[in-house]
C-alpha positions as CSV (number, residue, x, y, z in Angstrom):
1,Q,88.6,113.4,48.5
2,I,86.7,110.7,46.6
3,V,84.4,110.0,49.5
4,Q,83.8,113.8,50.0
5,A,83.0,114.2,46.2
6,A,80.6,111.2,46.3
7,Q,78.9,112.6,49.4
8,R,78.6,116.0,47.7
9,A,77.3,114.4,44.5
10,A,74.7,112.5,46.5
11,K,73.6,115.6,48.3
12,L,73.3,117.5,45.0
13,T,71.3,114.6,43.5
14,T,69.0,114.6,46.4
15,G,68.5,118.4,46.0
16,L,67.8,117.9,42.3
17,L,65.2,115.1,42.9
18,A,63.5,117.2,45.6
19,F,63.3,120.1,43.2
20,S,61.9,118.0,40.4
21,R,59.2,116.6,42.7
22,K,58.6,120.2,44.0
23,Q,59.1,119.0,47.5
24,P,59.6,121.7,50.2
25,L,63.0,123.2,50.4
26,D,65.3,122.4,53.3
27,L,65.6,126.0,54.3
28,R,68.2,127.0,56.9
29,C,69.9,130.2,57.9
30,Q,73.4,130.0,56.4
31,N,76.3,132.3,55.3
32,L,76.2,132.5,51.5
33,N,80.0,132.8,51.4
34,D,80.3,129.4,53.2
35,I,78.0,127.8,50.7
36,V,80.2,129.0,47.8
37,Q,83.4,128.0,49.6
38,H,82.0,124.6,50.3
39,V,81.3,123.8,46.7
40,Q,84.4,125.6,45.3
41,K,86.6,122.5,45.5
42,F,84.0,120.5,43.5
43,L,83.7,123.3,40.9
44,V,87.4,123.1,40.2
45,R,86.9,119.5,39.1
46,V,83.8,120.4,37.1
47,V,85.5,123.1,35.1
48,G,88.8,121.2,34.5
49,E,92.4,122.2,34.4
50,D,92.2,124.7,31.5
51,I,89.9,127.1,33.4
52,R,90.9,129.2,36.3
53,L,88.3,129.4,39.0
54,K,88.4,132.8,40.8
55,T,86.3,133.7,43.8
56,S,85.7,137.0,45.5
57,F,83.7,137.1,48.7
58,M,82.1,140.0,50.5
59,H,84.1,140.5,53.6
60,D,81.1,140.3,56.0
61,P,79.0,137.2,56.3
62,I,75.9,137.2,54.1
63,G,73.1,135.6,56.0
64,V,70.6,133.8,53.8
65,Y,67.7,131.5,54.4
66,V,68.2,128.9,51.7
67,D,68.5,125.2,50.8
68,G,72.3,125.0,50.6
69,A,72.3,121.9,48.4
70,Q,70.1,123.6,45.9
71,I,72.3,126.7,45.8
72,E,75.3,124.4,45.2
73,Q,73.3,122.8,42.3
74,V,72.9,126.2,40.8
75,L,76.6,126.8,41.0
76,V,77.5,123.4,39.5
77,N,75.1,124.0,36.6
78,L,76.5,127.4,35.9
79,A,80.1,126.2,36.1
80,A,79.3,123.4,33.7
81,N,77.8,125.8,31.2
82,A,80.7,128.1,31.6
83,R,83.2,125.2,31.0
84,D,81.3,124.3,27.7
85,A,81.6,128.0,26.6
86,M,85.3,128.0,27.0
87,P,86.6,125.0,25.1
88,S,90.2,126.5,24.9
89,G,90.2,127.4,28.6
90,G,89.6,130.7,30.3
91,A,88.5,132.1,33.6
92,L,85.3,131.6,35.7
93,T,84.7,134.1,38.4
94,I,82.2,133.7,41.3
95,E,81.5,136.7,43.5
96,T,79.2,137.3,46.5
97,E,77.8,140.6,47.8
98,R,74.8,142.2,49.4
99,R,72.7,144.7,47.5
100,M,69.8,146.9,48.3
101,L,67.1,146.8,45.7
102,D,65.2,150.1,45.4
103,E,62.3,151.4,43.5
104,S,64.5,152.3,40.5
105,F,65.6,148.7,40.2
106,L,62.0,147.5,40.3
107,Q,61.0,149.9,37.7
108,A,63.9,149.0,35.4
109,H,63.4,145.3,35.7
110,G,59.7,145.0,36.4
111,Y,60.0,142.7,39.4
112,G,61.1,142.4,43.0
113,V,60.4,143.8,46.4
114,P,62.5,146.6,47.7
115,G,65.0,145.5,50.4
116,P,68.4,143.8,51.0
117,Y,69.3,140.9,48.7
118,A,72.2,138.4,48.7
119,V,73.9,138.3,45.3
120,I,76.0,135.7,43.5
121,M,77.6,136.9,40.3
122,V,79.0,134.3,38.0
123,S,81.0,135.4,35.0
124,D,83.3,133.8,32.4
125,N,85.2,134.9,29.4
126,G,83.7,132.2,27.1
127,T,82.2,132.5,23.6
128,G,79.1,134.3,24.8
129,M,75.7,134.0,23.3
130,D,73.5,135.9,20.9
131,H,70.3,137.7,21.8
132,A,68.0,134.8,20.5
133,T,69.8,132.3,22.8
134,R,69.7,134.7,25.7
135,D,66.0,135.0,25.3
136,R,65.5,131.2,25.5
137,I,68.2,130.2,27.9
138,F,65.9,129.2,30.8
139,E,63.4,127.3,28.7
140,P,63.2,123.6,29.6
141,F,64.9,121.4,27.0
142,F,66.4,124.3,25.1
143,T,70.1,123.6,24.4
144,T,72.8,124.8,22.2
145,K,74.8,121.6,22.6
146,V,75.0,119.0,19.9
147,A,72.7,116.0,20.1
148,G,73.6,113.7,23.0
149,K,75.7,116.3,24.8
150,G,73.0,118.1,26.9
151,T,69.5,117.7,28.1
152,G,68.5,121.4,28.0
153,L,67.6,121.2,31.7
154,G,70.6,122.7,33.4
155,M,69.6,126.4,33.0
156,A,65.9,125.6,33.5
157,I,66.8,124.0,36.8
158,V,68.9,127.0,37.8
159,Y,66.0,129.3,37.0
160,G,63.6,127.1,39.0
161,I,65.8,126.9,42.0
162,V,66.4,130.7,42.1
163,K,62.7,131.4,41.7
164,H,61.8,128.8,44.3
165,H,64.0,130.8,46.7
166,S,62.2,134.1,45.7
167,G,65.2,135.3,43.9
168,F,66.0,136.8,40.5
169,I,68.4,135.9,37.8
170,N,69.8,138.1,35.0
171,V,71.9,137.2,32.1
172,Y,74.3,139.7,30.5
């Protein structure tokens, strides 16, 4: 388990370094459910014992053309933020599904191209955030953590990876 965790950490670090240097993604056709299941064991360690990690996968495979290591990095960063928002414990849920974005979605959100999309929904029952924080959450170096506890890069990296994959991210 230690060797697997070290290999996964090395893979995630490589993905992060590739992202920061804006190197091309290592895109491959993969099943989104497999990516989430692969990182799930690592996420249990990230969130700790007081947080229940629940997953719900779409029954059918969800074919995506992605850099799997970078999608794993997104999930690790989101799980770490969720953990910090639940100091007394709670639940973190990750779900996958496929959605068809139509013209009404595009008009309501102001972006996107109509068609099928793979979706990862990450939710927790943590402390939440106010509107001002939600407006700045993806800004580089913006953090709500005390000095020395965070770099303010986690959510900016999440945003960059999602955008680099031509995806969208919403915070509710």
